[in-house]
C-alpha positions as CSV (number, residue, x, y, z in Angstrom):
1,M,18.2,-62.4,-14.5
2,R,14.9,-63.6,-13.0
3,Y,16.5,-66.9,-12.1
4,L,19.3,-65.1,-10.4
5,N,16.9,-62.9,-8.5
6,K,15.0,-65.9,-7.3
7,L,18.2,-67.5,-6.2
8,R,19.2,-64.4,-4.3
9,T,15.7,-64.4,-2.6
10,V,16.1,-68.0,-1.6
11,F,19.6,-67.6,-0.3
12,F,18.5,-64.5,1.6
13,A,15.6,-66.3,3.2
14,L,17.8,-69.2,4.2
15,A,20.4,-66.9,5.7
16,M,17.7,-65.2,7.7
17,L,16.4,-68.5,8.9
18,A,19.9,-69.5,9.9
19,L,20.4,-66.2,11.7
20,T,17.1,-66.6,13.6
21,A,18.0,-70.1,14.6
22,T,21.4,-69.0,15.8
23,V,19.9,-66.2,17.9
24,A,17.3,-68.5,19.4
25,Q,20.0,-71.1,20.2
26,A,22.1,-68.4,21.9
27,A,19.4,-67.4,24.4
28,T,20.0,-68.1,28.1
29,K,16.8,-68.2,30.1
30,I,16.7,-67.0,33.7
31,H,13.7,-68.0,36.0
32,W,13.3,-66.5,39.5
33,Y,11.4,-68.5,42.0
34,G,11.8,-66.0,44.8
35,Q,14.4,-65.3,47.6
36,A,17.8,-66.3,46.1
37,A,16.4,-69.2,44.0
38,F,17.1,-69.1,40.3
39,K,17.0,-71.5,37.3
40,I,19.4,-70.9,34.4
41,E,18.8,-72.7,31.1
42,T,21.9,-72.5,28.9
43,P,22.2,-72.4,25.1
44,S,23.5,-76.0,25.2
45,G,20.3,-77.2,26.9
46,G,21.8,-77.4,30.4
47,V,19.9,-76.5,33.5
48,I,21.5,-75.0,36.6
49,L,19.6,-74.2,39.9
50,I,21.1,-71.8,42.4
51,D,19.9,-71.9,46.1
52,P,16.8,-73.8,45.1
53,W,14.2,-73.0,47.8
54,L,11.4,-73.5,45.3
55,T,8.8,-73.8,48.0
56,V,9.5,-70.2,49.0
57,P,6.2,-68.6,50.0
58,T,6.5,-65.9,47.3
59,N,6.7,-68.4,44.5
60,P,3.3,-68.4,42.7
61,D,3.9,-71.8,41.2
62,K,3.3,-74.4,44.0
63,N,4.2,-77.3,41.6
64,S,7.7,-76.0,40.7
65,I,9.5,-79.1,42.0
66,A,7.1,-81.6,40.3
67,E,7.5,-79.6,37.0
68,L,11.3,-79.9,37.0
69,A,12.0,-82.3,34.1
70,K,15.8,-81.9,34.1
71,V,18.4,-80.4,36.3
72,D,22.2,-80.9,35.7
73,Y,23.7,-78.9,38.5
74,I,22.5,-77.4,41.8
75,L,24.7,-74.6,43.2
76,I,24.4,-73.8,46.9
77,T,26.0,-70.6,48.2
78,H,25.9,-71.4,52.0
79,G,24.2,-73.6,54.6
80,H,21.2,-71.5,55.7
81,R,17.9,-73.3,55.1
82,D,16.5,-70.7,52.8
83,H,19.4,-71.4,50.4
84,V,19.9,-75.2,50.8
85,G,16.1,-75.1,50.4
86,D,14.7,-78.1,48.5
87,A,18.0,-79.2,47.1
88,L,17.9,-82.7,48.6
89,E,14.4,-83.5,47.1
90,I,15.4,-82.0,43.7
91,A,18.8,-83.9,43.7
92,K,17.0,-87.2,44.4
93,K,14.3,-86.5,41.8
94,T,16.6,-85.4,39.0
95,G,20.1,-86.9,39.7
96,A,21.6,-83.4,39.6
97,K,25.2,-82.9,40.7
98,V,25.4,-80.6,43.7
99,L,28.2,-78.0,44.2
100,A,28.6,-76.3,47.5
101,P,31.5,-74.7,49.4
102,Y,34.0,-77.3,50.6
103,G,32.9,-77.7,54.2
104,L,29.2,-77.6,53.4
105,G,29.5,-80.3,50.8
106,F,30.6,-82.8,53.5
107,N,27.7,-81.9,55.8
108,L,25.2,-82.2,53.0
109,V,26.1,-85.8,52.8
110,S,26.8,-86.7,56.5
111,V,24.1,-84.6,58.1
112,L,21.4,-84.0,55.6
113,G,21.6,-87.3,53.7
114,F,22.4,-86.1,50.2
115,P,23.5,-88.9,47.8
116,K,27.3,-89.0,48.1
117,D,27.9,-89.7,44.5
118,Q,26.0,-86.6,43.5
119,V,27.8,-84.1,45.7
120,M,30.8,-82.7,43.8
121,T,34.1,-82.1,45.5
122,G,33.4,-78.7,46.9
123,G,35.6,-75.9,45.7
124,N,36.5,-72.7,47.6
125,V,37.1,-69.0,47.0
126,G,39.2,-68.5,43.9
127,G,38.6,-71.9,42.4
128,T,37.0,-72.5,38.9
129,I,35.0,-75.6,38.3
130,D,33.8,-76.9,34.9
131,L,30.1,-77.7,34.5
132,P,30.3,-79.6,31.2
133,A,26.7,-80.8,31.1
134,A,25.6,-77.2,31.0
135,G,28.3,-75.8,28.8
136,A,29.5,-73.5,31.6
137,K,32.1,-73.0,34.2
138,V,31.8,-71.4,37.6
139,T,34.3,-69.4,39.7
140,I,33.7,-69.2,43.4
141,V,34.0,-65.8,45.0
142,N,33.8,-64.4,48.5
143,A,30.7,-63.5,50.4
144,I,30.5,-61.8,53.8
145,H,28.0,-63.8,55.7
146,G,27.6,-67.0,57.7
147,S,27.1,-70.6,56.7
148,E,25.4,-72.6,59.5
149,L,23.1,-75.6,59.3
150,T,20.3,-75.0,61.9
151,A,17.0,-76.5,63.0
152,P,15.0,-77.9,61.4
153,Q,17.8,-79.0,59.1
154,L,19.7,-80.6,62.1
155,P,18.6,-83.4,64.3
156,Q,17.4,-82.2,67.7
157,P,20.5,-81.5,69.7
158,A,21.2,-83.1,73.0
159,P,21.1,-80.8,76.0
160,G,24.3,-78.7,76.0
161,Q,25.1,-79.5,72.4
162,P,25.3,-76.9,69.6
163,A,22.1,-76.1,67.8
164,A,24.0,-74.8,64.7
165,L,26.7,-76.5,62.7
166,T,29.2,-74.4,60.9
167,S,29.4,-75.5,57.3
168,G,32.2,-74.0,55.2
169,N,32.5,-70.5,53.9
170,P,29.6,-68.5,52.4
171,V,30.3,-67.8,48.7
172,G,29.0,-66.2,45.6
173,Y,29.3,-67.7,42.1
174,V,30.4,-66.3,38.8
175,I,29.0,-68.5,36.0
176,E,30.5,-68.2,32.5
177,I,28.1,-69.7,30.0
178,K,29.5,-70.7,26.6
179,G,27.6,-68.7,24.0
180,G,25.7,-66.9,26.7
181,P,26.2,-64.3,29.5
182,T,28.4,-64.3,32.5
183,I,26.2,-64.2,35.6
184,Y,27.3,-63.3,39.1
185,H,25.0,-64.5,41.9
186,T,26.2,-62.7,45.1
187,G,24.8,-65.2,47.6
188,D,24.0,-63.5,50.9
189,T,26.6,-60.8,51.5
190,A,27.4,-57.3,52.5
191,A,29.1,-55.0,50.1
192,Y,32.8,-55.5,50.5
193,E,35.6,-53.7,48.7
194,D,37.2,-56.8,47.2
195,M,34.2,-56.9,44.8
196,K,36.3,-54.5,42.8
197,L,38.5,-57.5,41.9
198,I,35.6,-59.3,40.1
199,P,35.5,-57.1,37.0
200,M,39.3,-57.4,36.7
201,F,38.8,-61.0,35.8
202,H,35.2,-61.2,34.4
203,H,32.9,-58.9,32.5
204,I,29.6,-59.5,34.4
205,D,26.6,-59.4,32.0
206,L,24.1,-60.0,34.8
207,M,24.4,-59.6,38.5
208,L,21.9,-61.2,40.9
209,A,22.1,-59.0,44.0
210,C,20.6,-59.3,47.4
211,I,19.0,-56.1,48.6
212,G,16.7,-57.0,51.6
213,G,18.9,-55.8,54.4
214,Y,19.1,-57.0,58.0
215,F,20.9,-60.3,57.0
216,T,22.6,-58.9,53.8
217,M,23.3,-55.6,52.1
218,D,20.4,-53.2,51.8
219,P,19.5,-51.3,48.6
220,A,22.2,-48.6,49.3
221,G,24.8,-51.3,49.9
222,A,23.8,-53.2,46.8
223,A,24.0,-50.1,44.7
224,L,27.6,-49.6,45.9
225,A,28.3,-53.2,45.0
226,V,26.9,-52.6,41.5
227,Q,29.3,-49.7,41.1
228,W,32.2,-51.9,42.0
229,V,31.2,-54.9,40.0
230,K,30.2,-53.0,36.9
231,P,27.6,-55.4,35.5
232,T,25.7,-54.7,32.3
233,H,22.4,-55.5,34.2
234,V,21.4,-56.2,37.8
235,I,18.4,-58.1,39.1
236,P,17.5,-57.6,42.8
237,M,16.8,-60.7,44.9
238,H,16.5,-61.7,48.6
239,F,13.9,-59.2,49.6
240,G,10.2,-59.2,50.6
241,T,10.1,-62.9,51.6
242,F,9.9,-62.0,55.3
243,G,9.2,-58.7,57.1
244,L,12.9,-58.3,58.1
245,L,13.9,-58.2,54.4
246,A,12.5,-54.7,54.0
247,G,14.6,-53.4,51.1
248,T,12.6,-52.8,48.0
249,P,13.3,-52.5,44.3
250,E,12.1,-49.0,44.4
251,E,14.7,-48.1,47.0
252,F,17.3,-49.9,45.0
253,S,16.4,-48.0,41.9
254,A,16.7,-44.7,43.7
255,A,20.1,-45.8,45.2
256,L,21.3,-46.8,41.7
257,A,20.1,-43.5,40.3
258,K,22.2,-41.6,42.8
259,R,25.2,-43.4,41.5
260,K,24.1,-42.8,37.8
261,L,23.5,-46.6,37.4
262,A,19.7,-46.6,36.9
263,G,19.9,-48.0,33.4
264,K,21.3,-51.3,34.7
265,L,18.2,-52.3,36.7
266,I,15.9,-55.2,35.7
267,V,13.1,-56.0,38.2
268,M,11.7,-59.5,38.1
269,K,8.7,-60.9,40.0
270,P,8.8,-64.4,41.4
271,G,7.7,-66.9,38.7
272,E,9.0,-64.7,35.8
273,D,11.5,-65.6,33.1
274,R,14.0,-63.4,31.2
275,S,16.2,-64.3,28.3
276,F,19.7,-62.9,27.8
């Protein structure tokens, strides 16, 4: 009997260790640099960057680019410089594949000098693209915004020539991670009623939502978007970097509470990590 009890104890301990290892393996880690820039580390060991402006002034870690040991994919939602950010430097440093909306992808190579063999064939709204090195796939969804390359990204234009180069459609990304959460990065957008379509195809575990206003939806608009998308959790982004981005997490919290959605809010600070 004692021998059987010892065996049970050993088997129980091994089972708990296996369970702990499985739980640890299943974690997906999210790091926010500031503005719209996030790093996602997947359970398979993959690394995805979204809108990687790592030198954003609100990022407390000024060595973020140097500290990047591995990046598998860089996802860019549109052509504005606070979203293309440091993607070129990071792509050259890490060899990461770059995914951007169709028109923007061409301009990344021809205008900004991205390595051609690292820029993936850009998709467009409605398309789903596999990210095998990260154990994930991404579906491209609409965003209501612009997507221009502007100075200082562009060479100095000649007199009478355009100072902004249209670069594909602005988009958001729904990232489905094997063994992990489904994450919706809104990109820069207004709230738009077709967001109601997203939960018809995906259960969103985590929504990364712009709230700053002026260029994008403000806290009230973002709360409406949360109501339509129905995520389990929402993290606000794209606020406080500049004076014009005046929306705050406190205002967002109040707007969510009015819609009885307050329990969904997770507020991060630039430089913080969360696991899901």
